[in-house]
N, C-alpha and C positions, 0 to 999 in steps of 0.2 A: 779172655772171654768168660763172662759170668755164666751161671748155670742156665738162666732163662734164655740167653742168646744161643747157647749150645743146643738146648732142646729144640728151639725154632729151626736152627740150621739142619738138625738131624731129621726133623719131621717133613721139611719141604720136599726132599727127593722122594720120600715115601708117598706123600700126597700126590705129587706130580705123576709118579708111576701108576697110581690108581686111576688117574684121568686119561692115561694113554690107551687108545683102542687096542684090543688084542690083535696081534698080527695074523693075517690069513695067508695060507699057502695057496697059490693059484691052482695047483693040481687038486686041491681038496675042496674047491668050490665051483659052482656053476655060475660063471660071471655073465650076466645078461648085458648086451650092448645095445640092442634095439628092442622096442616094444610096440606092438600094434593093437589098435582097438577096431573091431568091426561090429556093425549093427546086426542084431538078431531079431528083437521085437521091442515093444514099448517098455519092457521091464528088464530084459537081459541083453548083454553084449558079450562078444567073444574077445578074449585077450590072447595075444601070441607073443612069446618071448624068443628072441633070437640070440644065440651065443655061439662061440667057437672055442674049441679046446685043441691044444697041441699035444698029440700022443708022445710018449717017451721015444727018444731016438734023435740023433743029430739031423737027419734028413727028413724028419716028419713034417708034414704040412698040416695047417689048421683043418679041423673037422667041424663043419657047421652043424649045430643042433638046434632044433625048433620045438617048442612046447606050446600047446594051445589048450584053452579051457573056456567054458562058458559059465557065466554067473551074473548075479545082480550087482555085485560090488567088486572093486579091484582087489580087495583083501581076500574075498572068497575065491576069485580066479587064481590069485597067487598061491593059495593053499592047495588048490587042485593041481596046479603046475608043479608045486613042490612034491606032491605025492608021486609024480611021474619021474622026477629027476633023481639021479644016482647020488648027487652031491647037493649041499645046501645052496639054494638060490640066493644070489647077491645082486641087488639092483643099483648099488652105489656108483657103478661106472656106465650106466645107461647114457648113450650119447644122442639117441634119436628116438622120438615117439611119433608114430604114424596114426592119424585118424582117418578111417575110411570116409569117403565123401557122403555116403548115405547116413552114417552115424553123425557126421558133422552137421548135416541138414536138420537132424532131429535135436541136436544140442549136445555139447560136450561138457556141461557143467560138472557132472559127477566125476568125470575123468580128470578134469583140470583141478578140481578140489583135492582129489587123491594125490596128484603130483605135487601140488604146492605144500601139502601137509607132510610129505615124506622128507624128513630132515637129511636123509642120505642122498637125495637128488639135488644136484647143483642147479643154480639159476641160469647157467649157460646151456642147459639142455636144449637141443634143437627139436622143434615141433613142425610137422608137415601134414597136409591133407593129401590122400591118394585117391585117384580115380578108381583104381581096382581095389579089391579087398586088401587090407593091410597084411593079412596072412599070406596072400599070394605074392606080395612084394618081398616079405621076409623069407618065406620058404621057397626060394627060387635059385637057379644057378645063373651066374653072370659070367661073361667071358673075360673080365678084366681083373678078377681078384680071387684069391683063395679064401679070404674072410668076407662073407656076404655083408655082415654088419658094418665092417670098416669101409667097404666099398660104398654102401648106402650113405654113410656119414660123409665120406669124402666128396661125393657128388653134390650133396646139399651145401656143404661148407664152401666149396670153390665158387658155386653160383651166388652165395650170399655175399661174397667178396666183390664180384664183378657185375652181375647181371640182374639181381633182384634185391629188394630192400633187406637190410640186415635185421633179423628178428630171432629171438630165442625165448625161453620160458619167461625170463625176467621182463623183457620188453612186451611180450604178449600180455602178461598180467597187468602191466602198467596201463595198457589200452583197455583191457578187459574190465578193470575196476574203475576206469575213468568215467565220469558223468558226461564228458564232452568229447569223446573219441570212441572209435570202435576198432577191434583187433583185425588182423589179417595174418595169413600163414602161407608159406610156399605150397604150390600144388605140384605133385609128382605123378608120373605114370611110367609103366613099363613099355619099352619099345624093343621087342625082340629079346636079345641077350643083354640089353642095356637098361639102365634107369635114366630118366631125364626129368629135369625141372621144366614144367610146361606152363607155368604162370603163377597166379596168386589166387588164394581163396579168401573172399571178403566176408566178414562176419558182421552180424548185428547182435550185440550181446554175445551169447554163447552159440548162436546158430549160424551156419553157413548160408548166405543169402545170394551169393554171386561168385563167379570165377572170371578172371581176366586172362588173356593170352600172354604168352612169354614176351611178345613185343610190347604189349601195353604195360607189363610188369616193369619193363625198363623205363618207360615214361613215368610210371609211378615212382620209381627210384629217383629219377631226376627231380621230381616235385617234392619228394619226401626227405631226402638226406644229402648231405655233402659227401662226395666221393671222388675217387681218382681211378685211373686205369680202366675206364669204360670204352665202349666202341659203339658207334651209331652209323647205320647205313641208310642212304637216301637215294632216290631216283630224281635226277634233275629234269627240267621241263623238256629237254631234248632227248630224254630216254637214257641218258648216261647214268650208270651206277657209280657211286662214290661213297667212301666211308671215312668217318672221323675216328682216329685212334688216339690212344693215350688221353682219352676224354676225361675231363673233370667237370663237375657240376656243383653250383652253390645256390641253393634255393632260399627264398625268403617268402613268408606269408604276411600280408598286411590286411588287417580287418578294420574297417571304418564303420561309424554309426552316425547317421545324420537324420534328424527328425524321426528318430525311433526306428529307422530302417538300417539293417546291416548290409554291407557289401564286403567282398573279399577279393584279393588279387595275389596270385602267385607271380613272383619275379625270379626267373632262373637265369643264371649266367653260366654259359657253357663254353669251355675252351677245348680245342682238340687239334690234331694234326691231320690235314687232308692226305689220304693215302688211296691207293688202288683206283685211281681214276683212269680207266681205259680210254684212250683217244682224247684225253684232256691234258691241257698244259697247266699243271698244278703250280707252276711258277708265275703264272699270269694273274695279275691282281683282279681283273674282271671275273676270271673263272672262280677265284676264291670268294668273291662277293656273291656270285651265283650260288655257290655251295652254302655259304652262311645263310642266305635268304631261304634256300630250300629246306635246310635243317630247322630254321626258326618256324617256318610254315608247318612242317611236319609235326614238330613238338606241340605247337599251339593247337592244331586241329585235333590231334589224337588226345591231348590232355583235356581239352574242352569237352569232347565226347565222353571221356571216361568220368570226369567230374560230374557231368550232367546225369550220367547213369547212377552214380553214388547218391546224388540228390533225390532221384526218383525212388530209390530203395531206402531213403532216409537213413543211410549209414555214412559215417564220417571217418574212414580209415586214414585220411590224410591229416587228421587232427586239427582241422580248421577251428573247431569249437574251443580247443585248448588255447589257441592263439587269441580268440575272442575273449576268453575268460580273463586274460591279462589286462583288459580294459577296466577302468574304474567304474564305468557305467554299464558293465555287463549285467544282463538280466537273462538267466537261463531259460525261463519260461518263454520269453520273447524269442530267444535264439532258437529254441526247439520248434516254435511255431513258424519261424521264417526260413529255416535252413533249406528246406526242399525247393523253395521258390526264389531264394535270394540270388543276386547277381554275383558270379564268381569269374573274374577275368584271369587270363593266362598271358604273361608277357615273357618272351624269350630273347636273350641277347647272346648270339653265338659269335665266337671269335675263332676262326680257323687259321692255323699257321700254315704257311706255304711249305711244301716239301718237294722232293725230287720227282721226276716223271717216271712212271712205270708204263712200259709199252706192252 
């Protein structure tokens, strides 16, 4: 090995060591896991940081700690919170950010800008809107967990997998900065000693303009993304309740333009297993056909009503505009002018698999 190669080999480990972040001992830092924003007035907002620490000892349980401060910027609020904390505040492991509904209605541009500019925050960060104050959500006792922050994250995560559309900071930003779509976020609220996901918050740019129920959020998910492991309940014309389980959905959006006029159609294909049909013969072909027809009717009616509501508010969280943009003859000015009045059809094709009888 010549002298030049020897020097290169010697310097590489030294340079790499210089790029390695200094290790942090958990006991020496205040690790923030949840953060909330609440509206105060037109200039200031309140920030609340939730963290948990495990005291020394084998049988020790996590101790929840909450810090709050008011200011005009996230940086100023963090400085105030740091002044109260016994250890350095670290936000690199934040898993959930909560925007109070009142703040979201006034706009969350400043908070979103702060989050996306922070290099220590990952793009998989979960964002939600809360009906109550975010501070009241974070600074509360729940019956099912020792760590409040982890409990809040778990509730939102499991609903994103099965009942509401999947969204995180990265996906929110994609819609937020799109010229042809609008963002949405899960809606949460406290119910006694529990937290529940109660629907979706619909945005126009950075402002919350509408909320939809938990049931309609599921219809939204069917129209929005391909998924598995869902469940859908419906009442048949005879008053019998039945559910489709292990449900999977595969949606498609088609946008046409004829004589300068745009039209759109959602085509969703839903598969599921018919279960829990009290007093129903779920092995009978005619019964299965009744179930398929009832589910198709339910999906179409609720989806049409929801989409019409979005058109009235001139918001496009189902990203129909992004599909239209793929056309070679797309004209954004024409699209914006026509969106609120254009024809949008919903077509559903439900295939229910027969299952055993439950008495």
